[in-house]
DSSP file (Angstrom, degrees, kcal/mol; ACC not computed):
  #  RESIDUE AA STRUCTURE BP1 BP2  ACC     N-H-->O    O-->H-N    N-H-->O    O-->H-N    TCO  KAPPA ALPHA  PHI   PSI    X-CA   Y-CA   Z-CA
    1    1 A M     >        0   0    0      0, 0.0     4,-1.9     0, 0.0     3,-0.2   0.000 360.0 360.0 360.0 141.9    0.0    0.0    0.0
    2    2 A E  H  >  +     0   0    0      1,-0.2     4,-2.6     2,-0.2     5,-0.2   0.866 360.0  56.7 -59.7 -40.1    1.2    3.5   -0.9
    3    3 A L  H  > S+     0   0    0      1,-0.2     4,-2.4     2,-0.2    -1,-0.2   0.896 106.7  49.4 -62.6 -40.9    0.6    4.8    2.6
    4    4 A D  H  > S+     0   0    0     -3,-0.2     4,-2.2     2,-0.2    -1,-0.2   0.913 111.2  49.7 -63.9 -42.4    2.9    2.2    4.2
    5    5 A R  H  X S+     0   0    0     -4,-1.9     4,-2.2     2,-0.2    -2,-0.2   0.918 111.9  47.7 -62.7 -44.3    5.6    2.9    1.7
    6    6 A L  H  X S+     0   0    0     -4,-2.6     4,-2.4     1,-0.2    -1,-0.2   0.903 110.5  52.0 -64.7 -40.7    5.4    6.7    2.3
    7    7 A G  H  X S+     0   0    0     -4,-2.4     4,-2.2    -5,-0.2    -1,-0.2   0.894 109.7  49.4 -61.7 -40.1    5.5    6.1    6.1
    8    8 A K  H  X S+     0   0    0     -4,-2.2     4,-2.7     2,-0.2    -1,-0.2   0.897 109.6  51.7 -66.2 -40.4    8.6    3.9    5.8
    9    9 A E  H  X S+     0   0    0     -4,-2.2     4,-2.5     2,-0.2    -2,-0.2   0.910 109.6  49.6 -62.7 -41.8   10.3    6.6    3.6
   10   10 A V  H  X S+     0   0    0     -4,-2.4     4,-2.4     2,-0.2    -2,-0.2   0.936 112.4  47.7 -61.6 -46.1    9.5    9.3    6.3
   11   11 A A  H  X S+     0   0    0     -4,-2.2     4,-2.2     1,-0.2    -2,-0.2   0.910 112.2  49.6 -62.3 -42.4   10.9    7.0    9.0
   12   12 A D  H  X S+     0   0    0     -4,-2.7     4,-2.5     1,-0.2    -1,-0.2   0.911 111.9  47.8 -63.5 -42.5   14.1    6.3    7.0
   13   13 A L  H  X S+     0   0    0     -4,-2.5     4,-2.6     2,-0.2    -1,-0.2   0.887 110.6  51.3 -67.4 -38.2   14.7   10.0    6.3
   14   14 A K  H  X S+     0   0    0     -4,-2.4     4,-2.2     2,-0.2    -1,-0.2   0.906 111.4  48.4 -64.0 -40.4   14.2   10.9    9.9
   15   15 A K  H  X S+     0   0    0     -4,-2.2     4,-2.3     2,-0.2    -2,-0.2   0.925 111.4  49.8 -64.2 -44.0   16.7    8.2   10.9
   16   16 A S  H  X S+     0   0    0     -4,-2.5     4,-2.4     1,-0.2    -2,-0.2   0.904 109.4  51.6 -61.6 -42.1   19.1    9.5    8.3
   17   17 A N  H  X S+     0   0    0     -4,-2.6     4,-2.4     1,-0.2    -1,-0.2   0.920 109.5  50.3 -59.7 -44.2   18.7   13.1    9.6
   18   18 A G  H  X S+     0   0    0     -4,-2.2     4,-2.1     1,-0.2    -2,-0.2   0.896 110.4  49.4 -61.2 -41.2   19.4   11.9   13.1
   19   19 A E  H  X S+     0   0    0     -4,-2.3     4,-2.2     2,-0.2    -1,-0.2   0.900 110.7  49.9 -66.1 -40.7   22.6   10.1   12.0
   20   20 A L  H  X S+     0   0    0     -4,-2.4     4,-2.3     2,-0.2    -2,-0.2   0.906 110.3  50.1 -64.2 -41.1   23.8   13.1   10.1
   21   21 A R  H  X S+     0   0    0     -4,-2.4     4,-2.4     1,-0.2    -1,-0.2   0.896 110.4  50.2 -64.0 -39.6   23.3   15.4   13.1
   22   22 A A  H  X S+     0   0    0     -4,-2.1     4,-2.2     2,-0.2    -1,-0.2   0.891 109.1  52.0 -65.4 -39.0   25.2   12.9   15.3
   23   23 A T  H  X S+     0   0    0     -4,-2.2     4,-1.7     2,-0.2     5,-0.2   0.919 110.0  48.6 -63.0 -43.8   28.1   12.8   12.8
   24   24 A I  H  X S+     0   0    0     -4,-2.3     4,-2.3     1,-0.2     3,-0.2   0.940 111.6  49.2 -61.0 -47.3   28.2   16.6   12.9
   25   25 A A  H  X S+     0   0    0     -4,-2.4     4,-0.7     1,-0.2    -1,-0.2   0.876 109.1  53.5 -61.4 -37.6   28.2   16.8   16.7
   26   26 A A  H  < S+     0   0    0     -4,-2.2     4,-0.3     1,-0.2    -1,-0.2   0.862 121.0  29.3 -66.8 -35.7   30.9   14.1   16.9
   27   27 A F  H  X S+     0   0    0     -4,-1.7     4,-2.0    -3,-0.2    -2,-0.2   0.627  98.4  85.0-100.2 -16.0   33.3   16.0   14.6
   28   28 A E  H  < S+     0   0    0     -4,-2.3     4,-0.4     1,-0.2    -3,-0.1   0.907  93.0  44.1 -57.7 -48.3   32.4   19.6   15.2
   29   29 A D  T  < S+     0   0    0     -4,-0.7     3,-0.4     1,-0.2    -1,-0.2   0.837 114.4  51.0 -67.3 -32.3   34.5   20.2   18.3
   30   30 A K  T  4 S+     0   0    0     -4,-0.3    -1,-0.2     1,-0.2    -2,-0.2   0.853 123.8  23.4 -74.2 -35.3   37.5   18.5   16.8
   31   31 A F  S >< S+     0   0    0     -4,-2.0     3,-1.4     1,-0.1     6,-0.2   0.014  75.0 128.9-125.0  27.9   37.7   20.3   13.5
   32   32 A L  T 3  S+     0   0    0     -4,-0.4    -1,-0.1    -3,-0.4    -2,-0.1   0.815  81.0  42.8 -59.0 -33.3   35.9   23.6   14.0
   33   33 A D  T 3  S+     0   0    0     -3,-0.2     2,-0.3     4,-0.0    -1,-0.3   0.500  90.7 107.6 -91.5  -3.9   38.8   25.7   12.6
   34   34 A S    <>  -     0   0    0     -3,-1.4     4,-2.0     1,-0.1     5,-0.1  -0.569  61.3-148.8 -81.1 133.4   39.6   23.4    9.6
   35   35 A D  H  > S+     0   0    0     -2,-0.3     4,-2.4     2,-0.2     5,-0.2   0.887 101.2  55.3 -63.4 -39.1   38.6   24.6    6.1
   36   36 A A  H  > S+     0   0    0      1,-0.2     4,-2.4     2,-0.2    -1,-0.2   0.906 108.3  47.9 -61.3 -40.5   38.0   21.0    5.1
   37   37 A F  H  > S+     0   0    0      2,-0.2     4,-3.1    -6,-0.2    -1,-0.2   0.882 108.0  54.8 -69.4 -35.7   35.6   20.6    8.0
   38   38 A S  H  X S+     0   0    0     -4,-2.0     4,-1.9     2,-0.2    -2,-0.2   0.918 110.1  46.9 -60.7 -42.3   33.8   23.8    7.1
   39   39 A N  H  X S+     0   0    0     -4,-2.4     4,-2.1     2,-0.2    -2,-0.2   0.908 111.3  51.8 -63.9 -41.5   33.3   22.4    3.6
   40   40 A F  H  X S+     0   0    0     -4,-2.4     4,-2.8     1,-0.2     5,-0.2   0.924 108.3  50.9 -59.9 -45.3   32.1   19.1    5.0
   41   41 A L  H  X S+     0   0    0     -4,-3.1     4,-3.1     1,-0.2    -1,-0.2   0.878 107.3  54.5 -61.3 -37.0   29.6   21.0    7.2
   42   42 A G  H  X S+     0   0    0     -4,-1.9     4,-2.0     2,-0.2    -1,-0.2   0.918 110.9  44.7 -61.7 -43.2   28.4   22.8    4.1
   43   43 A V  H  X S+     0   0    0     -4,-2.1     4,-2.4     2,-0.2    -2,-0.2   0.929 115.5  46.8 -66.5 -45.3   27.7   19.6    2.3
   44   44 A V  H  X S+     0   0    0     -4,-2.8     4,-3.0     1,-0.2     5,-0.2   0.908 111.0  52.4 -64.5 -41.2   26.1   18.0    5.4
   45   45 A G  H  X S+     0   0    0     -4,-3.1     4,-2.3    -5,-0.2    -1,-0.2   0.907 110.0  48.6 -60.5 -41.6   24.0   21.1    5.9
   46   46 A S  H  X S+     0   0    0     -4,-2.0     4,-2.3    -5,-0.2    -1,-0.2   0.905 111.8  49.6 -63.5 -41.7   22.8   20.9    2.4
   47   47 A T  H  X S+     0   0    0     -4,-2.4     4,-2.8     2,-0.2    -2,-0.2   0.917 110.3  50.2 -64.3 -43.3   22.0   17.2    2.7
   48   48 A L  H  X S+     0   0    0     -4,-3.0     4,-2.9     1,-0.2    -1,-0.2   0.905 110.0  50.9 -60.7 -41.4   20.0   17.9    5.9
   49   49 A S  H  X S+     0   0    0     -4,-2.3     4,-2.3     2,-0.2    -1,-0.2   0.917 111.2  47.9 -62.3 -43.3   18.1   20.6    4.2
   50   50 A T  H  X S+     0   0    0     -4,-2.3     4,-2.3     2,-0.2    -2,-0.2   0.921 113.3  47.7 -63.6 -44.2   17.3   18.3    1.3
   51   51 A H  H  X S+     0   0    0     -4,-2.8     4,-2.9     2,-0.2    -2,-0.2   0.909 110.6  51.8 -63.4 -41.9   16.2   15.5    3.7
   52   52 A T  H  X S+     0   0    0     -4,-2.9     4,-2.5     1,-0.2    -1,-0.2   0.914 110.3  48.5 -62.5 -42.1   14.1   17.9    5.8
   53   53 A S  H  X S+     0   0    0     -4,-2.3     4,-2.4     2,-0.2    -1,-0.2   0.914 112.3  49.1 -62.3 -42.4   12.3   19.1    2.6
   54   54 A A  H  X S+     0   0    0     -4,-2.3     4,-2.8     2,-0.2     5,-0.2   0.907 110.3  50.7 -64.6 -41.4   11.7   15.5    1.6
   55   55 A I  H  X S+     0   0    0     -4,-2.9     4,-2.6     2,-0.2    -2,-0.2   0.927 110.8  49.2 -61.2 -44.5   10.4   14.6    5.0
   56   56 A N  H  X S+     0   0    0     -4,-2.5     4,-2.0     2,-0.2    -2,-0.2   0.919 113.2  46.2 -61.8 -44.0    8.0   17.6    4.9
   57   57 A E  H  X S+     0   0    0     -4,-2.4     4,-2.3     2,-0.2    -2,-0.2   0.913 113.9  48.0 -65.5 -43.0    6.8   16.6    1.4
   58   58 A L  H  X S+     0   0    0     -4,-2.8     4,-2.8     2,-0.2    -2,-0.2   0.885 109.1  53.9 -65.6 -37.4    6.3   13.0    2.4
   59   59 A T  H  X S+     0   0    0     -4,-2.6     4,-2.4    -5,-0.2    -1,-0.2   0.910 109.0  49.1 -62.1 -41.8    4.5   14.0    5.5
   60   60 A K  H  X S+     0   0    0     -4,-2.0     4,-2.7     2,-0.2    -2,-0.2   0.924 111.7  49.0 -61.2 -44.4    2.1   16.0    3.4
   61   61 A L  H  X S+     0   0    0     -4,-2.3     4,-2.8     2,-0.2    -2,-0.2   0.896 110.0  50.8 -63.8 -40.2    1.6   13.1    1.0
   62   62 A V  H  X S+     0   0    0     -4,-2.8     4,-2.5     2,-0.2    -1,-0.2   0.933 111.6  48.4 -61.8 -45.0    0.9   10.7    4.0
   63   63 A G  H  X S+     0   0    0     -4,-2.4     4,-2.2     2,-0.2    -2,-0.2   0.916 112.8  47.4 -60.9 -44.1   -1.6   13.1    5.3
   64   64 A Q  H  X S+     0   0    0     -4,-2.7     4,-2.7     2,-0.2    -1,-0.2   0.903 111.5  51.0 -64.3 -41.0   -3.3   13.5    1.9
   65   65 A S  H  X S+     0   0    0     -4,-2.8     4,-2.7     1,-0.2    -2,-0.2   0.896 109.7  50.5 -63.2 -39.8   -3.3    9.7    1.5
   66   66 A M  H  X S+     0   0    0     -4,-2.5     4,-2.5     2,-0.2    -1,-0.2   0.905 111.1  48.5 -64.8 -40.9   -4.9    9.3    4.9
   67   67 A I  H  X S+     0   0    0     -4,-2.2     4,-2.5     2,-0.2    -2,-0.2   0.937 113.6  46.5 -63.9 -46.2   -7.6   11.8    4.0
   68   68 A L  H  X S+     0   0    0     -4,-2.7     4,-2.7     2,-0.2    -2,-0.2   0.894 112.4  50.3 -64.0 -39.8   -8.3   10.1    0.7
   69   69 A E  H  X S+     0   0    0     -4,-2.7     4,-2.5     2,-0.2    -1,-0.2   0.912 111.3  48.9 -64.3 -42.1   -8.4    6.7    2.4
   70   70 A G  H  X S+     0   0    0     -4,-2.5     4,-2.0     2,-0.2    -2,-0.2   0.902 112.4  48.2 -62.7 -41.0  -10.8    8.0    5.0
   71   71 A W  H  X S+     0   0    0     -4,-2.5     4,-1.2     2,-0.2    -2,-0.2   0.911 111.4  50.3 -64.9 -42.7  -13.0    9.5    2.3
   72   72 A R  H  X S+     0   0    0     -4,-2.7     4,-0.6     1,-0.2     3,-0.4   0.915 111.8  47.6 -62.8 -43.1  -12.9    6.2    0.3
   73   73 A L  H >< S+     0   0    0     -4,-2.5     3,-0.6     1,-0.2    -1,-0.2   0.860 109.7  53.2 -66.3 -35.1  -13.9    4.2    3.3
   74   74 A S  H 3< S+     0   0    0     -4,-2.0    -1,-0.2     1,-0.2    -2,-0.2   0.725 109.9  48.0 -74.3 -19.4  -16.7    6.6    4.2
   75   75 A T  H 3<        0   0    0     -4,-1.2    -1,-0.2    -3,-0.4    -2,-0.2   0.507 360.0 360.0 -97.7  -4.9  -18.2    6.3    0.7
   76   76 A D    <<        0   0    0     -4,-0.6    -1,-0.2    -3,-0.6    -2,-0.1   0.483 360.0 360.0 -78.0 360.0  -18.1    2.5    0.5
């Protein structure tokens, strides 16, 4: 079912976001002055932004799917 797939994608993206945040926290104190780390943070920040956008879009789709499923059940 589409709703189950979307729910799994949201959960996977949230887990990935959590892992990226943990990675940043682990290295941030060690390499704060490093240019390479600054570049790394830029890439990770961009990835987090992309994941957050994807989570928001998937959450909207899950909500819409739930509404449509409820409507379908109420008209059966």
